C-alpha positions in Angstrom: -0.1 0.0 0.0 1.1 3.5 -0.8 0.1 6.8 0.1 -1.3 8.5 -2.8 -0.2 11.7 -4.1 -3.5 13.3 -2.9 -3.0 12.5 0.6 0.8 13.4 0.6 -0.5 16.9 -0.6 -3.2 16.9 2.3 -0.2 16.2 4.6 1.8 19.0 3.3 -1.0 21.4 3.2 -1.8 20.7 7.1 1.5 21.5 7.7 2.0 24.5 6.1 -1.3 25.6 7.3 -1.3 24.6 11.0 2.1 23.2 12.1 4.8 25.1 13.9 7.3 27.0 11.9 9.9 24.7 13.3 8.4 21.3 11.6 7.5 23.7 8.5 11.4 24.4 8.1 12.3 20.9 8.8 9.9 19.6 6.1 11.3 22.0 3.6 14.7 20.8 4.5 13.9 17.1 4.5 11.5 16.8 1.2 11.9 19.8 -0.6 15.9 20.9 -0.5 14.9 23.7 1.7 17.7 25.1 3.7 19.2 23.5 6.6 20.5 27.1 8.1 16.4 28.1 8.1 15.7 24.9 10.0 18.4 25.4 12.7 17.4 29.0 13.0 14.0 27.9 13.9 15.1 25.7 16.6 17.5 28.3 18.2 14.2 30.3 18.7 13.4 27.5 21.4 16.8 27.9 23.2 17.0 29.8 26.1 20.0 32.2 27.3 21.4 29.6 29.4 21.8 27.3 26.5 19.0 24.8 27.5 15.7 24.3 25.6 12.3 25.3 26.6 9.7 27.6 25.3 7.1 24.6 24.8 9.5 22.8 22.5 7.8 19.7 24.1 4.4 20.5 23.7 2.9 18.7 27.0 4.7 21.0 28.8 4.2 25.1 28.5 7.4 25.7 30.3 9.5 28.9 28.7 12.6 28.0 31.0 15.0 25.5 30.0 14.7 21.9 31.5 16.8 18.6 30.5 13.6 17.0 28.8 13.2 19.7 26.5 17.1 20.2 25.8 17.4 16.3 24.8 14.2 17.1 22.3 16.3 19.9 21.0 19.5 17.9 20.7 17.3 15.0 18.8 16.6 17.8 16.3 20.1 19.0 16.2 21.7 15.5 16.0 19.2 14.6 12.9 20.4 17.9 11.2 24.0 16.4 11.6 25.3 19.6 13.6 29.0 19.5 14.6 29.8 19.3 18.2 31.5 22.9 17.9 28.1 24.5 16.6 26.9 27.0 18.8 23.4 25.3 19.1 25.1 22.1 20.7 27.9 23.9 22.6 25.5 25.7 24.5 23.0 23.0 25.2 25.9 20.8 26.5 27.0 23.7 28.8 23.4 23.7 30.0 23.5 20.1 30.7 26.6 20.3 32.4 25.4 23.0 34.8 22.1 21.4 35.9 23.7 17.7 36.5 22.9 16.8 40.2 26.1 15.7 41.8 24.9 14.4 44.8 22.3 12.1 43.2 24.1 11.6 39.8 21.5 12.3 37.7 19.5 15.0 35.5 16.1 15.6 36.5 14.0 15.8 33.3 12.1 18.8 34.2 12.4 21.5 37.1 9.7 22.4 39.8 8.7 25.2 38.0 6.6 22.8 35.7 3.9 22.9 38.4 3.3 26.7 37.6 2.2 26.3 34.0 0.0 24.0 31.9 1.3 20.7 31.6 0.3 17.2 31.0 -0.3 15.0 34.3 2.4 12.8 33.6 5.0 15.8 33.9 3.8 17.3 37.4 6.6 17.2 39.9 6.3 15.4 42.9 8.2 17.5 45.7 8.5 14.7 48.0 10.0 12.5 45.4 12.0 15.2 44.0 11.2 14.6 40.2 8.2 14.2 37.8 5.9 11.3 37.4 7.9 10.5 33.9 11.0 9.8 35.8 10.2 6.3 37.0 13.9 4.9 36.0 17.4 6.5 35.8 17.1 5.9 31.9 14.7 8.4 30.8 16.3 11.0 30.3 19.9 10.2 31.7 20.7 7.4 29.3 19.9 9.5 26.3 21.9 12.5 27.5 24.8 10.3 28.2 24.5 9.5 24.2 24.7 13.3 23.6 28.0 13.4 25.5 29.3 10.3 23.6 28.4 12.4 20.7 29.5 15.9 21.2 31.4 15.8 24.2 33.8 12.8 24.7 36.1 14.9 26.6 33.8 15.0 29.6 35.9 13.5 32.5 32.7 11.7 34.1 31.6 10.5 30.8 33.5 7.0 31.3 31.6 6.6 34.6 28.2 8.0 33.0 28.6 5.0 30.2 29.4 2.5 32.8 26.4 3.0 35.1 24.1 3.2 31.6 25.2 -0.5 31.2 24.5 -1.0 34.9 21.1 0.5 35.0 19.8 -1.2 32.0 20.6 -4.5 33.7 18.8 -3.3 36.5 15.5 -2.7 34.3 12.2 -4.7 34.9 11.5 -6.3 31.9 9.7 -5.8 29.3 11.3 -2.0 28.9 9.1 0.7 28.7 8.8 2.5 25.7 10.6 5.4 26.5 13.5 3.7 28.3 13.8 1.5 25.5 14.4 4.6 23.3 16.7 6.5 25.4 18.8 3.5 25.0 18.6 3.1 21.5 19.9 6.8 21.2 22.6 5.9 23.3 23.3 2.9 21.5 23.7 4.7 18.1 26.1 7.3 19.5 28.5 5.1 20.8 31.5 5.1 18.7 33.9 3.6 21.8 33.1 1.5 24.7 32.6 -1.4 22.3 32.2 -3.7 25.2 29.4 -1.6 26.2 27.7 -1.1 22.9 27.8 -4.8 22.2 26.1 -5.4 25.8 23.4 -2.6 25.1 23.1 -3.7 21.2 22.2 -7.4 22.8 20.0 -6.3 25.3 17.8 -4.2 23.2 17.9 -6.6 20.7 16.4 -9.3 23.1 14.0 -6.6 24.6 12.6 -5.2 21.4 10.1 -8.0 20.7 8.5 -7.7 24.0 8.6 -3.7 24.4 7.2 -3.3 20.9 3.4 -3.9 20.9 2.5 -6.3 17.6 -1.2 -6.1 18.3 -2.7 -3.8 15.2 -6.0 -3.4 17.3 -3.8 -1.6 20.0 -1.9 0.7 17.6 -4.1 3.7 18.3 -3.3 3.5 22.2 -0.2 5.2 23.7 2.0 1.8 22.9 5.5 1.5 21.7 4.9 0.7 17.7 7.3 -0.9 15.5 8.1 2.4 13.8 9.0 4.1 17.0 12.2 1.3 17.2 12.7 1.4 13.7 11.8 4.4 11.9 13.6 3.7 8.7 15.3 0.7 7.3 19.1 1.7 8.6 17.7 1.6 12.2 19.5 -1.1 14.1 16.2 -3.1 15.1 14.5 -3.4 11.5 15.9 -6.6 10.8 13.9 -7.5 14.3 10.6 -6.1 13.0 10.3 -6.5 9.4 6.8 -7.8 9.2 5.5 -5.7 11.9 6.9 -2.5 10.1 5.2 -3.2 6.8 1.9 -3.8 9.0 2.1 -0.6 10.6 3.0 1.2 7.4 -0.4 0.0 5.9 -1.9 0.9 9.1 -0.5 4.7 9.1 -1.7 5.1 5.5 -5.0 3.8 6.3 -5.5 6.1 9.9 -4.4 9.4 8.3 -7.1 12.1 9.0 -8.9 13.3 6.0 -7.5 17.0 7.0 -3.8 15.4 6.2 -2.4 14.7 9.6 -2.2 11.9 12.0 -3.3 12.3 15.5 -1.2 11.9 18.9 -2.7 8.7 20.8 -3.0 10.6 24.1 -4.7 13.6 25.8 -4.4 15.3 28.8 -7.7 13.7 30.4 -9.5 17.1 30.4 -6.9 18.9 32.1 -5.8 22.4 31.0 -8.4 21.9 28.1 -7.8 25.0 26.0 -4.1 24.7 26.2 -4.2 20.8 25.2 -6.2 22.2 22.0 -3.0 24.1 21.1 -0.5 21.4 22.2 -2.7 18.9 20.1 -2.4 20.6 17.0 1.3 21.2 17.5 1.7 17.3 18.0 -0.1 16.7 15.2 2.3 18.5 13.1 5.4 16.8 14.8 3.8 13.4 14.3 3.0 14.0 10.4 6.0 15.0 9.9 7.7 12.0 11.7 5.2 9.7 9.8 5.8 11.1 6.4 9.6 10.9 7.0 9.2 7.1 7.7 6.9 6.3 4.6 9.4 7.9 2.4 12.4 5.8 4.4 10.3 2.8 3.5 9.5 4.0 -0.3 5.6 4.1 0.5 4.8 7.2 -1.0 3.5 7.6 -4.8 6.1 10.5 -5.4 9.0 8.2 -4.3 9.6 6.4 -7.6 
């Protein structure tokens, strides 16, 4: 099954009518030979003076100030744009992460307590007694991913060897099946490991075994908030593609069928009636993000009519 030209045009129209300028510039870059510089410039609008990312880059919390979690989102985009480690966006973000590392706890907390002062999804609420938000149930999210950015952009960090060793230890302790976001954080770490061959092999082996339990293969549940095959392997070069070939083809068909008549793909979650007016705005932003991501996977797997 292929995404028809009409459905492609509907998705494109939605992005340029409703998505954020960031997703519009990324669409231009990935599909229409647009300027990388234009995309980077849009990304920098979400970067604060302290180098961290905020300003609602992660639509589910409307926090203007920086947070490690929003900074990982910014670095995902920066890495995807193949920015070099000495690019100002990268160097500033890494300096921010260094500045907010909790030495005593040896961790980065996903979001600061100020998140409770702004509209946010319930899972981002900061628990003052525990000292972290509801998302942060394990060390992996966001720490494993952050260690990956140090592997990619700042291998001179004196604590990197210690952090990398801890990443392996924490992975060994995680309950199975691995949660969606724990898996994704470790997957991003895996793809940055150019040294530490033993650790790389361990993480690769552990995730290769876990992927079949983490990824939901039940098509009837793919409209729920579950880890779907394309989350683990958004393109054929992904390390888990060979493990999920059959399921990926099924999901590609599923995504083509589930596109809204208005061109977008819908997030599989809501804020459960909280901050309803703000959620309406966040929902549209997510539609733009998810639509761009879905189109990129469909293109990567040659499922769009114009991709001859």
